[in-house]
C-alpha positions, 0 to 999 in steps of 0.5 A: 500500500502506498503511504503518503508522508504527513504534512502539517498545516505550517508546511501547507501554508508555506507551500501555498506561499511558494506556489503563488509567489510572483517576485521570483517567477522569471529568475533562473535557478542558482548555478551550482559550482563547477570544478576546472575543466582539467579536473573534470576531464581527469575524473571522467577518465578515472570513472570510465576506467573503473567502469570498464574494469568492473562492468562484466562482473555486474552483467552490464551490457557493454553497448550501454557504456559505448553509447555514453559520451564524456558528458554522460559520465560528468553528470554522475560525477557532478551529482555526487559532488565530484567524489569518484567512488560515490559517482562510480556506485551511482553509475554502476547502478544506473547501467545495471538498470539500463541493461535490464530496462533498455529504455532506449529501445522503447518505441513510439508504437509501444506507448501509442495508447497513452501517447495519443491522449496528448499528455506530453509533447516537445515544444522546441527550445527555450531562450536558454537553448534547452529542449522543452517538454510540456506535460498537460496534467489535466489529461492524466487520470491514474484510474484510466491509465496503465501504470506500466505504459505511463512509466514507459512513456515517461522513459521514452520522452526522457530518452528522446529529449536527451537526443534532442538536447543541443551539445552546448546546452545538454539540459531540458526544461519541463513545463507542468501545465496545471490548468484546470487541475483537479485532485483526480489528476494527482498521481503520487505514485507516478510523481514519485517514480518520475522524481526517482528516475531523474535522481538515480538514472538521469542526474543533472539533466533538468535545467528548470521545471516550470509549474504553470498556472498552479491552483490553490488546490495544488498547494497541499499536493506540493507540501507532500511532493517537495520532501521527495525532491533533492534540495538542489533540484527543488531550487529548479522548480519555478511557479509561473503563469501564462503571462510570465511563461514568455520570459522563459520561451518565445510564443512560438514554443508555447501552445495556443491554449497557454496564449502562445502560437504553437499548434498542438492537435493530437486529433491529427495523431496517427499511431505508428504501425508495427513496421514503423515504430517511430512516426515523428513526421506525423507530429511536427512538434516531435520531429527532431529535424524540424525542431533543430531547423527551427532553432537554427532559423531562430539563431540565424535571425538573431545573428542577423539582427545583431549584425544589423545593429553592429553595422548601424552602430558602426555607421553612426560612429563613422558619421560622428567621426566624419562630422568631427573631422569636418568640424576640425577642418572648418575650425582650422580654416577659420583660424588660418583666415583669422591669421 
């Protein structure tokens, strides 16, 4: 039986204040201290070597290790405060889990019944360059969902999200849209699962978690959930609303239902056939190529604006210099005439 932690009235009142505080809505979470690149590189090499020496004794699939990039090792190192042995134990446990669960092999066709409900989708990239994953909580009812299918869909989104992250911004922004939220949407078992999965198997991947349009009703839920979250991760949870969401991302990446321009219509969604396990072309907001293309176009547009601004500034400076030169020449001529 699932037992919820107790929360006193003080916790709930404090949560009410947090859920509806507006003075820090648009602030980025505090950055965690980082070690020098040389030290991080040395720890990555040490961790990789230690894993390679012991993976066979734990029955870990070598392919799981081969898929890991340097930054994947670094996530675990940072999660364990740069201590090699704790990072090694954490990563070994994660590799054992991956060998057993094989989350990278989950296909869209495997989760189609839950996926088609439109509970979650990718919405492009935020202003910091992080991939955005939207979750429409009002569409989730634990009584009408297969728990295992829901968990597998969660893993599918995490795996695809990591594939979509940019190399220079390997983090994600999660938006928990609580518009029209009711207690029938609250699924503590799944929330606990989600928190544990990120904490144990996907550390240092969350950039920020935006809780959108949180009603007072959610305050009591938050009082129960917050103790489950690591204190550092808790600083990444930001409560915001439709008016402030564009502080984090352009309207092009905000669904129309939240006041943006992104058209998200799952009535057009077609589940992939067995022979076509992935069907991102049927849903453009899931298509990595389209998302990256849109991001590149945005970056080019911003770069062009900067160039124009720079040219304009240079032109103004040149004009000012010409004026100064002309004025100096005129003054010199006047002085000669006076002589």
